[in-house]
N, C-alpha and C positions, 0 to 999 in steps of 0.2 A: 689905646682905645680898641675895644673888641668889636669886630664887625658882626652884624646880624645877617648871616647868609642862610638862605632857604631856597628850595626849589620853587618855581612858579606854581607848580601843581604836582600832584601825585595821583596815579590811577590804580584802582584795585578792582579786579573782576569779581562780580558776585556769582556764587555758585547756584545752580538749580534754575527752576522756572517758576512762573506764577500764572495764575489763570485770570483772564480779563474778558469782559463781555464786549463783543464787537457787533455793530449793526451792519447788516448786508442787505442789499436789495434783491428780492426774489424776482428773477427775470421773467418768469411766467405770469405772476400776478401783479408785479410792481409794488408789492408790500414790503415792509421792512421786517427782516428776520434777525433775531438776536442769537449769536453763537458764542459759546465759551471757547477761547483760544489759549493754548499754552504758549507763553512768551518767555524767552530767556531773561533772566534777572538783569542783565546788563552790567554796567560799571558805575562805581562811585569815584568821583573826582574830588580830591581834597585840596584846599587852598591854604596858604600861610596864615590867613586871618582866622582860621578855624572853621570857615564855612565849607560846605560840601554840596555837590549836586549829583543826582542820579541820571545817567544817560544810557540810551540804547547804543549798540555798537555803531549804527549808522550816524547817530548824532556825535558820538565820540570822534569818529573819523572826520565828519563834516566840520567840527569845531577845532580840529587839529590836536586833540589831546592824545592821539595815538602815537605821536612823536615824542622822543625823549625830552623831558623838561630841562630847561637851563637853570642854573643857580643864579640867584639875584641878591644883591646887597639891598636889604629892606630899607635902609636909611637913604641911599642915593638912587635906587632903582637901576643901578648898573649891572649888566650881566657879568658874572665872574667865573663861570665854568659849567661843567656837566655832572659832577658827582652829586649823590643824594646824601645829605648829612643826617637827616632825621625824618621819621615817618610823619607826614601831615595827618594821616588817619589817626595816629595816637594823639596828636595835638587836638584834633577836632573832638575825639572821644573824651579827652581830658577836660576840655572846655564845657562839653555837655554835662559831664559828671559834676563839675564844679558848680554849674548854674543850677543843677537839681539838688545839690547837697544842702541847700538852705531850706528845702521843703520838708516839713515834718509829716510823714505819712502815718505815724503811729498815733496821732491824735494830739 
C-alpha cells in the first residue's frame, strides 16, 4: 500500500506591491481622510486539499506558517518527516485549471 505523504502547507512569497485605500483621521479637523498606500503583496500559503490563502507577513508569522512544514500521512494524519515531496502551489493551480476546463468561453 502506497502512503499519501504531503507537507501540511507550503509558502510562496509574492513579488511587488499593490495599492490600497486606507482611512485615516485628520487630527486637526477630526474628519476622515482617504490615502492610497503601497503595501507588500505578502505570501500565498497552499494546503494539500488544493486550497490557498493570501497573508501579510505579520499574519504569516502570527499563524506560524513562517516555520518549516512537517510532512503528514494524509490517510492517518501522522507526522512522518520534514522534506517537501511536491509543490502544493502546483496542485492548487492544477485544481483551479481543472475546475475551469469545463467552461466554454468561445460560445
